[in-house]
C-alpha positions in Angstrom: 16.1 -7.2 32.4 18.4 -8.4 29.6 21.2 -10.8 29.9 24.7 -9.6 29.0 26.7 -11.8 26.6 29.9 -12.7 28.3 32.9 -13.1 26.1 34.5 -16.5 26.5 38.3 -17.1 26.2 39.9 -20.2 24.6 38.9 -23.4 26.2 41.5 -26.0 27.2 39.4 -29.1 26.4 37.8 -30.2 23.2 35.2 -32.7 22.0 36.7 -36.2 22.1 39.3 -35.5 24.9 39.5 -37.8 27.9 39.1 -35.8 31.1 38.9 -36.4 34.8 36.5 -34.6 37.2 38.3 -32.6 39.8 35.3 -31.4 41.9 31.7 -32.3 42.8 29.8 -35.5 43.4 31.6 -37.3 40.5 35.1 -36.3 41.6 37.8 -38.7 40.3 35.7 -40.2 37.4 37.2 -40.3 33.9 35.2 -39.9 30.7 35.2 -38.7 27.2 33.9 -35.2 26.3 30.8 -35.6 24.2 29.9 -31.9 23.7 31.2 -28.4 24.6 28.8 -25.6 25.4 31.1 -22.6 24.9 28.6 -19.9 25.7 28.0 -21.3 29.2 31.6 -22.7 29.8 30.2 -26.2 30.3 30.9 -29.6 28.9 29.0 -32.9 28.7 31.2 -35.8 29.8 30.3 -39.5 29.2 29.0 -41.3 32.3 29.5 -38.2 34.5 26.8 -36.1 36.3 24.0 -38.5 35.4 20.5 -37.2 36.0 17.1 -38.9 35.7 14.6 -37.3 33.3 10.9 -38.0 33.2 9.8 -38.4 29.6 6.2 -38.0 28.5 4.8 -40.5 26.1 4.9 -39.3 22.5 4.8 -40.7 18.9 8.6 -41.2 19.0 8.6 -42.6 22.5 5.2 -44.3 23.1 6.0 -45.8 26.5 7.4 -42.6 28.1 9.2 -43.4 31.4 12.4 -42.4 33.1 15.6 -41.9 31.2 19.1 -41.4 32.6 21.2 -38.8 30.7 24.4 -36.9 31.2 24.0 -33.3 32.4 26.6 -30.6 31.7 29.5 -29.9 34.1 31.4 -26.7 34.4 34.8 -26.5 32.5 36.6 -25.5 35.7 35.7 -28.8 37.3 37.4 -31.0 34.7 41.0 -31.5 33.7 42.5 -33.1 30.6 44.1 -36.5 31.0 47.6 -36.6 29.5 47.6 -39.3 26.8 51.2 -40.3 27.5 51.0 -40.8 31.3 47.3 -41.1 32.0 47.4 -38.4 34.7 45.5 -35.1 34.8 47.5 -32.2 33.4 47.2 -28.5 32.7 47.2 -27.5 29.1 49.3 -24.8 27.4 49.3 -23.5 23.9 52.4 -22.7 21.7 53.2 -22.2 18.1 54.4 -25.2 16.2 56.7 -25.2 13.1 53.9 -24.3 10.7 52.9 -21.3 12.8 49.7 -22.8 14.2 48.8 -23.0 17.9 49.2 -26.5 19.3 48.1 -27.7 22.7 50.8 -29.2 25.0 50.9 -30.9 28.4 52.4 -28.7 31.0 53.5 -31.8 33.0 55.8 -33.2 30.5 55.8 -30.7 27.6 54.6 -33.2 25.0 52.1 -32.1 22.3 48.5 -33.2 22.6 47.0 -34.7 19.5 43.5 -33.4 18.6 40.6 -35.6 19.4 
């Protein structure tokens, strides 16, 4: 059985954005997006969804042991934090004066700077 490749639309968050978790065990936590996994619609957020991972001793890591790392969280469970107000907001896209798409906050209509 082969997996079908699912076409993914435009994502509302980018690497470097500050987001708040809206669902799950870490609901209410804020963090910075470290990585976006577009194929799976997931994001890795700083200090959110921490898992413990058992690491085998190797040449690079001679002691081995237990490491705590961030696991990915689904995009639908995070919301962008508006830089102006500090509250979660939906994101819209509109053309700016140069004809490029620019993200804006749907709460107050202000443009969102990249990163």
